[in-house]
Backbone and ligand atoms as CSV (ligand in chain L), in Angstrom:
chain,resi,resn,atom,element,x,y,z
A,1,MET,N,N,-47.552,-21.114,12.180
A,1,MET,CA,C,-48.386,-20.123,11.481
A,1,MET,C,C,-47.731,-19.769,10.149
A,2,ALA,N,N,-48.413,-19.972,9.062
A,2,ALA,CA,C,-47.833,-19.686,7.748
A,2,ALA,C,C,-47.847,-18.181,7.482
A,3,ILE,N,N,-46.823,-17.724,6.786
A,3,ILE,CA,C,-46.660,-16.288,6.539
A,3,ILE,C,C,-47.131,-15.916,5.136
A,4,ASP,N,N,-47.267,-14.618,4.915
A,4,ASP,CA,C,-47.585,-14.067,3.600
A,4,ASP,C,C,-46.252,-13.781,2.900
A,5,ALA,N,N,-46.011,-14.426,1.773
A,5,ALA,CA,C,-44.710,-14.294,1.092
A,5,ALA,C,C,-44.464,-12.888,0.556
A,6,THR,N,N,-45.501,-12.046,0.519
A,6,THR,CA,C,-45.315,-10.683,0.000
A,6,THR,C,C,-45.095,-9.668,1.119
A,7,GLN,N,N,-45.033,-10.137,2.365
A,7,GLN,CA,C,-44.847,-9.192,3.479
A,7,GLN,C,C,-43.446,-8.598,3.432
A,8,PRO,N,N,-43.263,-7.411,4.044
A,8,PRO,CA,C,-41.918,-6.836,4.119
A,8,PRO,C,C,-41.007,-7.689,5.001
A,9,TYR,N,N,-39.695,-7.573,4.805
A,9,TYR,CA,C,-38.752,-8.354,5.595
A,9,TYR,C,C,-38.829,-7.945,7.072
A,10,ASP,N,N,-38.860,-8.936,7.952
A,10,ASP,CA,C,-38.940,-8.718,9.403
A,10,ASP,C,C,-37.581,-9.049,10.026
A,11,ASP,N,N,-36.873,-8.026,10.488
A,11,ASP,CA,C,-35.532,-8.259,11.039
A,11,ASP,C,C,-35.537,-9.042,12.351
A,12,ASP,N,N,-36.725,-9.266,12.916
A,12,ASP,CA,C,-36.809,-10.045,14.160
A,12,ASP,C,C,-37.070,-11.524,13.909
A,13,ASN,N,N,-37.099,-11.969,12.635
A,13,ASN,CA,C,-37.363,-13.394,12.403
A,13,ASN,C,C,-36.185,-14.234,12.897
A,14,ILE,N,N,-36.482,-15.502,13.180
A,14,ILE,CA,C,-35.513,-16.362,13.868
A,14,ILE,C,C,-34.233,-16.571,13.049
A,15,PHE,N,N,-34.343,-16.592,11.724
A,15,PHE,CA,C,-33.135,-16.813,10.922
A,15,PHE,C,C,-32.294,-15.540,10.834
A,16,ALA,N,N,-32.931,-14.381,10.910
A,16,ALA,CA,C,-32.160,-13.122,10.997
A,16,ALA,C,C,-31.354,-13.122,12.293
A,17,LYS,N,N,-31.963,-13.618,13.371
A,17,LYS,CA,C,-31.249,-13.678,14.660
A,17,LYS,C,C,-30.094,-14.664,14.594
A,18,ILE,N,N,-30.298,-15.784,13.893
A,18,ILE,CA,C,-29.190,-16.743,13.708
A,18,ILE,C,C,-28.060,-16.081,12.926
A,19,LEU,N,N,-28.397,-15.365,11.854
A,19,LEU,CA,C,-27.359,-14.718,11.040
A,19,LEU,C,C,-26.588,-13.673,11.839
A,20,ARG,N,N,-27.258,-13.012,12.790
A,20,ARG,CA,C,-26.573,-11.996,13.616
A,20,ARG,C,C,-25.840,-12.623,14.795
A,21,GLY,N,N,-25.955,-13.955,14.944
A,21,GLY,CA,C,-25.284,-14.642,16.044
A,21,GLY,C,C,-25.988,-14.468,17.381
A,22,GLU,N,N,-27.262,-14.060,17.342
A,22,GLU,CA,C,-27.991,-13.817,18.595
A,22,GLU,C,C,-28.562,-15.101,19.186
A,23,ILE,N,N,-28.783,-16.100,18.343
A,23,ILE,CA,C,-29.176,-17.415,18.855
A,23,ILE,C,C,-28.302,-18.459,18.164
A,24,PRO,N,N,-28.049,-19.581,18.849
A,24,PRO,CA,C,-27.097,-20.557,18.311
A,24,PRO,C,C,-27.682,-21.371,17.158
A,25,ASN,N,N,-26.784,-21.965,16.399
A,25,ASN,CA,C,-27.202,-22.908,15.360
A,25,ASN,C,C,-26.087,-23.919,15.190
A,26,GLN,N,N,-26.429,-25.039,14.586
A,26,GLN,CA,C,-25.425,-26.063,14.278
A,26,GLN,C,C,-25.022,-25.897,12.818
A,27,THR,N,N,-23.980,-25.067,12.606
A,27,THR,CA,C,-23.567,-24.745,11.242
A,27,THR,C,C,-22.922,-25.939,10.555
A,28,VAL,N,N,-23.331,-26.143,9.301
A,28,VAL,CA,C,-22.779,-27.197,8.451
A,28,VAL,C,C,-21.806,-26.598,7.445
A,29,TYR,N,N,-22.128,-25.413,6.935
A,29,TYR,CA,C,-21.339,-24.797,5.864
A,29,TYR,C,C,-21.704,-23.315,5.788
A,30,GLU,N,N,-20.738,-22.529,5.339
A,30,GLU,CA,C,-20.977,-21.094,5.190
A,30,GLU,C,C,-20.139,-20.584,4.036
A,31,ASN,N,N,-20.677,-19.707,3.218
A,31,ASN,CA,C,-19.868,-18.960,2.254
A,31,ASN,C,C,-20.280,-17.492,2.336
A,32,ASP,N,N,-19.840,-16.677,1.375
A,32,ASP,CA,C,-20.107,-15.235,1.477
A,32,ASP,C,C,-21.595,-14.920,1.458
A,33,HIS,N,N,-22.390,-15.789,0.852
A,33,HIS,CA,C,-23.794,-15.450,0.615
A,33,HIS,C,C,-24.798,-16.398,1.252
A,34,ALA,N,N,-24.327,-17.466,1.889
A,34,ALA,CA,C,-25.272,-18.460,2.416
A,34,ALA,C,C,-24.743,-19.100,3.690
A,35,LEU,N,N,-25.693,-19.548,4.514
A,35,LEU,CA,C,-25.375,-20.296,5.736
A,35,LEU,C,C,-26.238,-21.557,5.735
A,36,ALA,N,N,-25.606,-22.700,6.051
A,36,ALA,CA,C,-26.340,-23.973,6.148
A,36,ALA,C,C,-26.193,-24.491,7.568
A,37,PHE,N,N,-27.330,-24.960,8.127
A,37,PHE,CA,C,-27.304,-25.449,9.512
A,37,PHE,C,C,-28.390,-26.513,9.678
A,38,HIS,N,N,-28.244,-27.314,10.735
A,38,HIS,CA,C,-29.201,-28.391,10.975
A,38,HIS,C,C,-30.554,-27.822,11.414
A,39,ASP,N,N,-31.623,-28.389,10.859
A,39,ASP,CA,C,-32.977,-28.018,11.308
A,39,ASP,C,C,-33.157,-28.476,12.756
A,40,ILE,N,N,-33.785,-27.636,13.550
A,40,ILE,CA,C,-33.953,-27.918,14.983
A,40,ILE,C,C,-34.970,-29.044,15.221
A,41,ASN,N,N,-35.813,-29.307,14.248
A,41,ASN,CA,C,-36.865,-30.319,14.389
A,41,ASN,C,C,-36.865,-31.209,13.139
A,42,PRO,N,N,-35.826,-32.079,13.027
A,42,PRO,CA,C,-35.622,-32.793,11.758
A,42,PRO,C,C,-36.798,-33.688,11.359
A,43,GLN,N,N,-37.127,-33.625,10.074
A,43,GLN,CA,C,-38.226,-34.421,9.514
A,43,GLN,C,C,-37.706,-35.612,8.715
A,44,ALA,N,N,-36.406,-35.827,8.718
A,44,ALA,CA,C,-35.758,-36.959,8.037
A,44,ALA,C,C,-34.440,-37.187,8.769
A,45,PRO,N,N,-33.764,-38.339,8.539
A,45,PRO,CA,C,-32.488,-38.567,9.231
A,45,PRO,C,C,-31.480,-37.435,9.029
A,46,HIS,N,N,-31.475,-36.856,7.840
A,46,HIS,CA,C,-30.671,-35.652,7.594
A,46,HIS,C,C,-31.630,-34.545,7.148
A,47,HIS,N,N,-31.584,-33.430,7.845
A,47,HIS,CA,C,-32.468,-32.297,7.512
A,47,HIS,C,C,-31.673,-31.025,7.775
A,48,ILE,N,N,-31.233,-30.420,6.685
A,48,ILE,CA,C,-30.387,-29.225,6.744
A,48,ILE,C,C,-31.128,-28.077,6.071
A,49,LEU,N,N,-30.988,-26.892,6.630
A,49,LEU,CA,C,-31.546,-25.681,6.025
A,49,LEU,C,C,-30.416,-24.849,5.437
A,50,VAL,N,N,-30.652,-24.290,4.262
A,50,VAL,CA,C,-29.708,-23.347,3.663
A,50,VAL,C,C,-30.428,-22.020,3.489
A,51,ILE,N,N,-29.820,-20.960,4.012
A,51,ILE,CA,C,-30.442,-19.635,3.928
A,51,ILE,C,C,-29.472,-18.647,3.292
A,52,PRO,N,N,-30.014,-17.672,2.551
A,52,PRO,CA,C,-29.139,-16.598,2.067
A,52,PRO,C,C,-28.800,-15.668,3.216
A,53,LYS,N,N,-27.644,-15.007,3.138
A,53,LYS,CA,C,-27.280,-14.045,4.184
A,53,LYS,C,C,-28.009,-12.710,4.008
A,54,GLY,N,N,-28.520,-12.472,2.823
A,54,GLY,CA,C,-29.260,-11.239,2.566
A,54,GLY,C,C,-30.674,-11.306,3.120
A,55,ARG,N,N,-31.337,-10.129,3.128
A,55,ARG,CA,C,-32.667,-9.991,3.727
A,55,ARG,C,C,-33.734,-10.305,2.683
A,56,TYR,N,N,-34.040,-11.590,2.516
A,56,TYR,CA,C,-35.038,-12.016,1.533
A,56,TYR,C,C,-36.114,-12.842,2.222
A,57,VAL,N,N,-37.360,-12.444,2.036
A,57,VAL,CA,C,-38.483,-13.087,2.729
A,57,VAL,C,C,-38.700,-14.512,2.236
A,58,SER,N,N,-38.578,-14.699,0.933
A,58,SER,CA,C,-39.034,-15.962,0.336
A,58,SER,C,C,-38.275,-16.223,-0.961
A,59,TRP,N,N,-38.525,-17.389,-1.532
A,59,TRP,CA,C,-37.964,-17.695,-2.847
A,59,TRP,C,C,-38.411,-16.654,-3.859
A,60,ASP,N,N,-39.649,-16.197,-3.745
A,60,ASP,CA,C,-40.149,-15.200,-4.694
A,60,ASP,C,C,-39.324,-13.915,-4.591
A,61,ASP,N,N,-39.133,-13.431,-3.373
A,61,ASP,CA,C,-38.352,-12.212,-3.142
A,61,ASP,C,C,-36.920,-12.401,-3.654
A,62,PHE,N,N,-36.311,-13.534,-3.294
A,62,PHE,CA,C,-34.906,-13.778,-3.660
A,62,PHE,C,C,-34.738,-13.863,-5.170
A,63,SER,N,N,-35.600,-14.623,-5.822
A,63,SER,CA,C,-35.438,-14.821,-7.269
A,63,SER,C,C,-35.686,-13.535,-8.039
A,64,ALA,N,N,-36.487,-12.632,-7.470
A,64,ALA,CA,C,-36.763,-11.358,-8.143
A,64,ALA,C,C,-35.726,-10.295,-7.826
A,65,ASN,N,N,-35.161,-10.315,-6.624
A,65,ASN,CA,C,-34.394,-9.156,-6.147
A,65,ASN,C,C,-32.938,-9.406,-5.775
A,66,ALA,N,N,-32.528,-10.647,-5.635
A,66,ALA,CA,C,-31.138,-10.915,-5.246
A,66,ALA,C,C,-30.190,-10.603,-6.410
A,67,THR,N,N,-28.942,-10.286,-6.055
A,67,THR,CA,C,-27.933,-10.064,-7.088
A,67,THR,C,C,-27.493,-11.408,-7.676
A,68,GLU,N,N,-26.841,-11.325,-8.832
A,68,GLU,CA,C,-26.367,-12.572,-9.447
A,68,GLU,C,C,-25.378,-13.275,-8.534
A,69,SER,N,N,-24.509,-12.544,-7.873
A,69,SER,CA,C,-23.530,-13.210,-6.999
A,69,SER,C,C,-24.215,-13.847,-5.799
A,70,GLU,N,N,-25.267,-13.218,-5.287
A,70,GLU,CA,C,-26.010,-13.844,-4.184
A,70,GLU,C,C,-26.677,-15.140,-4.649
A,71,ILE,N,N,-27.257,-15.108,-5.846
A,71,ILE,CA,C,-27.932,-16.308,-6.365
A,71,ILE,C,C,-26.913,-17.416,-6.605
A,72,VAL,N,N,-25.796,-17.074,-7.210
A,72,VAL,CA,C,-24.757,-18.079,-7.472
A,72,VAL,C,C,-24.238,-18.652,-6.153
A,73,GLY,N,N,-23.947,-17.790,-5.198
A,73,GLY,CA,C,-23.422,-18.251,-3.916
A,73,GLY,C,C,-24.394,-19.152,-3.187
A,74,PHE,N,N,-25.668,-18.819,-3.261
A,74,PHE,CA,C,-26.691,-19.612,-2.578
A,74,PHE,C,C,-26.858,-20.976,-3.238
A,75,VAL,N,N,-26.957,-20.981,-4.559
A,75,VAL,CA,C,-27.146,-22.256,-5.271
A,75,VAL,C,C,-25.923,-23.157,-5.088
A,76,HIS,N,N,-24.742,-22.571,-5.144
A,76,HIS,CA,C,-23.528,-23.355,-4.897
A,76,HIS,C,C,-23.551,-23.966,-3.500
A,77,ALA,N,N,-23.992,-23.194,-2.518
A,77,ALA,CA,C,-24.016,-23.684,-1.132
A,77,ALA,C,C,-24.925,-24.907,-1.013
A,78,VAL,N,N,-26.088,-24.848,-1.625
A,78,VAL,CA,C,-27.027,-25.988,-1.533
A,78,VAL,C,C,-26.380,-27.247,-2.118
A,79,GLY,N,N,-25.800,-27.124,-3.304
A,79,GLY,CA,C,-25.166,-28.292,-3.926
A,79,GLY,C,C,-23.973,-28.791,-3.138
A,80,HIS,N,N,-23.167,-27.861,-2.640
A,80,HIS,CA,C,-21.973,-28.233,-1.874
A,80,HIS,C,C,-22.355,-29.007,-0.619
A,81,VAL,N,N,-23.357,-28.531,0.087
A,81,VAL,CA,C,-23.779,-29.191,1.334
A,81,VAL,C,C,-24.231,-30.621,1.039
A,82,ALA,N,N,-25.032,-30.793,0.009
A,82,ALA,CA,C,-25.534,-32.147,-0.311
A,82,ALA,C,C,-24.390,-33.069,-0.731
A,83,ARG,N,N,-23.480,-32.559,-1.570
A,83,ARG,CA,C,-22.335,-33.384,-1.986
A,83,ARG,C,C,-21.453,-33.738,-0.802
A,84,SER,N,N,-21.156,-32.760,0.032
A,84,SER,CA,C,-20.255,-32.986,1.163
A,84,SER,C,C,-20.820,-33.982,2.158
A,85,ALA,N,N,-22.140,-34.039,2.255
A,85,ALA,CA,C,-22.788,-34.964,3.190
A,85,ALA,C,C,-23.012,-36.336,2.559
A,86,GLY,N,N,-22.538,-36.545,1.313
A,86,GLY,CA,C,-22.676,-37.849,0.667
A,86,GLY,C,C,-24.095,-38.183,0.248
A,87,MET,N,N,-24.881,-37.155,-0.058
A,87,MET,CA,C,-26.300,-37.379,-0.343
A,87,MET,C,C,-26.594,-37.682,-1.814
A,88,VAL,N,N,-25.615,-37.454,-2.699
A,88,VAL,CA,C,-25.944,-37.461,-4.128
A,88,VAL,C,C,-26.307,-38.861,-4.617
A,89,GLU,N,N,-25.498,-39.862,-4.245
A,89,GLU,CA,C,-25.768,-41.210,-4.776
A,89,GLU,C,C,-27.059,-41.798,-4.197
A,90,PRO,N,N,-27.258,-41.761,-2.890
A,90,PRO,CA,C,-28.548,-42.272,-2.416
A,90,PRO,C,C,-29.709,-41.354,-2.797
A,91,GLY,N,N,-29.428,-40.073,-2.930
A,91,GLY,CA,C,-30.471,-39.126,-3.325
A,91,GLY,C,C,-30.939,-38.266,-2.166
A,92,TYR,N,N,-31.572,-37.168,-2.534
A,92,TYR,CA,C,-32.058,-36.239,-1.506
A,92,TYR,C,C,-33.193,-35.419,-2.094
A,93,ARG,N,N,-33.813,-34.629,-1.241
A,93,ARG,CA,C,-34.926,-33.773,-1.687
A,93,ARG,C,C,-34.682,-32.339,-1.244
A,94,LEU,N,N,-34.944,-31.405,-2.166
A,94,LEU,CA,C,-34.930,-29.977,-1.839
A,94,LEU,C,C,-36.355,-29.485,-1.755
A,95,LEU,N,N,-36.592,-28.574,-0.801
A,95,LEU,CA,C,-37.943,-28.018,-0.639
A,95,LEU,C,C,-37.826,-26.574,-0.182
A,96,ALA,N,N,-38.540,-25.696,-0.854
A,96,ALA,CA,C,-38.648,-24.309,-0.384
A,96,ALA,C,C,-40.127,-23.979,-0.285
A,97,ASN,N,N,-40.623,-23.841,0.925
A,97,ASN,CA,C,-42.019,-23.463,1.125
A,97,ASN,C,C,-42.156,-21.961,0.904
A,98,VAL,N,N,-43.208,-21.568,0.199
A,98,VAL,CA,C,-43.418,-20.146,-0.113
A,98,VAL,C,C,-44.838,-19.754,0.278
A,99,GLY,N,N,-44.948,-18.833,1.234
A,99,GLY,CA,C,-46.240,-18.227,1.550
A,99,GLY,C,C,-47.228,-19.157,2.228
A,100,LYS,N,N,-48.469,-18.714,2.240
A,100,LYS,CA,C,-49.509,-19.384,3.026
A,100,LYS,C,C,-49.790,-20.802,2.546
A,101,ASP,N,N,-50.109,-20.983,1.276
A,101,ASP,CA,C,-50.424,-22.333,0.798
A,101,ASP,C,C,-49.187,-23.233,0.799
A,102,GLY,N,N,-48.013,-22.634,0.683
A,102,GLY,CA,C,-46.774,-23.409,0.780
A,102,GLY,C,C,-46.399,-23.759,2.210
A,103,HIS,N,N,-47.137,-23.182,3.168
A,103,HIS,CA,C,-46.912,-23.394,4.608
A,103,HIS,C,C,-45.511,-22.959,5.041
A,104,GLN,N,N,-45.091,-21.809,4.540
A,104,GLN,CA,C,-43.827,-21.211,4.997
A,104,GLN,C,C,-44.050,-20.586,6.366
A,105,GLU,N,N,-43.234,-20.965,7.341
A,105,GLU,CA,C,-43.418,-20.450,8.701
A,105,GLU,C,C,-42.398,-19.378,9.072
A,106,VAL,N,N,-41.185,-19.481,8.558
A,106,VAL,CA,C,-40.151,-18.488,8.893
A,106,VAL,C,C,-39.990,-17.547,7.691
A,107,PRO,N,N,-40.153,-16.222,7.920
A,107,PRO,CA,C,-40.151,-15.275,6.795
A,107,PRO,C,C,-38.752,-14.824,6.366
A,108,HIS,N,N,-37.876,-15.808,6.183
A,108,HIS,CA,C,-36.551,-15.588,5.587
A,108,HIS,C,C,-36.312,-16.818,4.721
A,109,LEU,N,N,-36.044,-16.609,3.440
A,109,LEU,CA,C,-35.896,-17.754,2.522
A,109,LEU,C,C,-35.037,-18.862,3.108
A,110,HIS,N,N,-35.524,-20.072,3.007
A,110,HIS,CA,C,-34.725,-21.237,3.394
A,110,HIS,C,C,-35.078,-22.389,2.478
A,111,VAL,N,N,-34.044,-23.116,2.060
A,111,VAL,CA,C,-34.232,-24.356,1.317
A,111,VAL,C,C,-33.946,-25.506,2.276
A,112,HIS,N,N,-34.909,-26.416,2.369
A,112,HIS,CA,C,-34.713,-27.621,3.173
A,112,HIS,C,C,-33.985,-28.653,2.320
A,113,ILE,N,N,-33.014,-29.348,2.908
A,113,ILE,CA,C,-32.396,-30.524,2.293
A,113,ILE,C,C,-32.738,-31.717,3.185
A,114,PHE,N,N,-33.468,-32.680,2.602
A,114,PHE,CA,C,-33.836,-33.897,3.324
A,114,PHE,C,C,-33.097,-35.077,2.709
A,115,ALA,N,N,-32.625,-36.002,3.545
A,115,ALA,CA,C,-31.958,-37.204,3.040
A,115,ALA,C,C,-31.854,-38.226,4.161
A,116,GLY,N,N,-31.337,-39.404,3.778
A,116,GLY,CA,C,-31.026,-40.412,4.785
A,116,GLY,C,C,-31.958,-41.591,4.803
A,117,LYS,N,N,-32.995,-41.570,3.956
A,117,LYS,CA,C,-33.895,-42.712,3.806
A,117,LYS,C,C,-34.721,-42.464,2.539
A,118,PRO,N,N,-35.360,-43.507,1.997
A,118,PRO,CA,C,-36.282,-43.250,0.879
A,118,PRO,C,C,-37.381,-42.301,1.356
A,119,LEU,N,N,-37.579,-41.215,0.625
A,119,LEU,CA,C,-38.429,-40.134,1.113
A,119,LEU,C,C,-39.881,-40.233,0.654
A,120,GLY,N,N,-40.177,-41.251,-0.165
A,120,GLY,CA,C,-41.572,-41.456,-0.526
A,120,GLY,C,C,-42.068,-40.458,-1.547
A,121,PRO,N,N,-43.380,-40.477,-1.795
A,121,PRO,CA,C,-43.928,-39.590,-2.818
A,121,PRO,C,C,-43.787,-38.128,-2.411
A,122,MET,N,N,-43.882,-37.254,-3.396
A,122,MET,CA,C,-43.563,-35.849,-3.184
A,122,MET,C,C,-44.521,-35.175,-2.208
A,123,LEU,N,N,-45.819,-35.419,-2.361
A,123,LEU,CA,C,-46.799,-34.756,-1.510
A,123,LEU,C,C,-47.830,-35.761,-1.037
A,124,LEU,N,N,-48.403,-35.507,0.141
A,124,LEU,CA,C,-49.545,-36.288,0.561
A,124,LEU,C,C,-50.756,-35.822,-0.234
A,125,LYS,N,N,-51.594,-36.765,-0.655
A,125,LYS,CA,C,-52.798,-36.369,-1.397
A,125,LYS,C,C,-53.897,-35.961,-0.415
A,126,GLY,N,N,-54.811,-35.175,-0.902
A,126,GLY,CA,C,-55.960,-34.833,-0.077
A,126,GLY,C,C,-55.959,-33.387,0.338
L,1,AMP,P1,P,-40.898,-23.674,6.946
L,1,AMP,O1,O,-42.190,-24.312,7.388
L,1,AMP,O2,O,-40.508,-24.082,5.548
L,1,AMP,O3,O,-40.910,-22.176,7.154
L,1,AMP,O4,O,-39.764,-24.309,7.859
L,1,AMP,C1,C,-39.192,-23.674,8.968
L,1,AMP,C2,C,-38.184,-24.633,9.537
L,1,AMP,O5,O,-37.344,-23.933,10.434
L,1,AMP,C3,C,-38.796,-25.808,10.333
L,1,AMP,O6,O,-38.383,-27.032,9.749
L,1,AMP,C4,C,-38.252,-25.588,11.743
L,1,AMP,O7,O,-37.996,-26.802,12.418
L,1,AMP,C5,C,-36.986,-24.797,11.462
L,1,AMP,N1,N,-36.505,-23.985,12.569
L,1,AMP,C6,C,-37.196,-23.089,13.308
L,1,AMP,N2,N,-36.407,-22.522,14.224
L,1,AMP,C7,C,-35.171,-23.045,14.062
L,1,AMP,C8,C,-33.907,-22.864,14.712
L,1,AMP,N3,N,-33.758,-22.007,15.724
L,1,AMP,N4,N,-32.860,-23.589,14.273
L,1,AMP,C9,C,-32.990,-24.464,13.252
L,1,AMP,N5,N,-34.152,-24.672,12.600
L,1,AMP,C10,C,-35.224,-23.988,13.006
């Protein structure tokens, strides 16, 4: 079910529970402002999610309201994870779904990192 990117932050969302340690995750990397872990339902040979530790619903919320240190920490985490996994030379894809038309399902900002095979065209037509 896609969410409304303008909704208030929901502390019961699944990624908030992961950040509080209430449900397990396969952590790849962590810094002061971000956590990276394997997607539970991978859509490519490598599929990692990077989330900010702060309470941000979406990319829109984060880009408007996060502090500079949160933004720097988050962006560094995404690049670090891809480099550390050896994704740079073969290439990889970043994706952040936002709101209903973006088909965002979890109301806590997450950037998907996909890699491990040629990923094809950016979007399906139609
Ligand atoms: P999105 O459609 O962009 O909101 O993507 C949500 C992503 O979260 C999907 O790729 C799910 O497979 C993933 N996901 C949902 N629950 C978990 C979980 N407990 N651990 C890891 N990934 C999850």
